[in-house]
N, C-alpha and C positions, 0 to 999 in steps of 0.2 A: 669425460672419462680420463683417469689418470692411471699408467701401467709402469709398474716396477719389476723389471726382471721378467716381463712378459705377462705377469699377472694384474688383473685390476685392483688398485689399491683404494681408490675413492672415485666417487662420482660427485659433482658439483652442479648446481642450477647457475648459468651464466647470467648476469644482469646488463641490460642495455646500458651502453657507456655515453649516450647522448648523441653518437655520430652514427650516421647510416652504415650499418654492417659491421658496427663495432660493439663487442661485448668483452665482461670482464669479470673477474673473480679472484679473491685471495685465497690462497692454498697453503698450508703448513706441511712440509716435508720433514721426516725426523730421521732419514739416514741417506748419506751420502750415496750416488751412483748416479744411473741413466734413467731419466723418466720420459716416458712417451705421453704427451697430452694429445687427446683427440677431441673436437669439438663438433657437434652436430646441431643444426639448427632447422627447424620446419615452422613454416607460416600456414596454418590451416586455411586462412582466408583465401589466400593467394595461389598457394601451392608452391611457393618458393621455398627450396631447400638449399643447405650449404653443408659442407664438410671442411674440415681442415686439420692439419696434424703437425705437430713439431716435437722435438726432442730436447730436454735441457739437462745440463749435466750439474749435480749438486755436489761440491767438493767438500764441504763442512757442516 
C-alpha cells in the first residue's frame, strides 16, 4: 500500500526477490512529496506474517 498525504494512492503485489524475507516491486510516482509505503505479508501454510513501513521523499 502506498499513501500520499494520508490517502491510499496505490496498492501493488510484491514479487519474491530470490532471498529469504525479501520482496520487491517497481512503482511510478507522479508528484513530489512524502510517500508512506506499507508492506504486509502472510503465508497461509505456516501462519507467518510480517509488516514493515517506510517513508520516502520524492523531490522532482
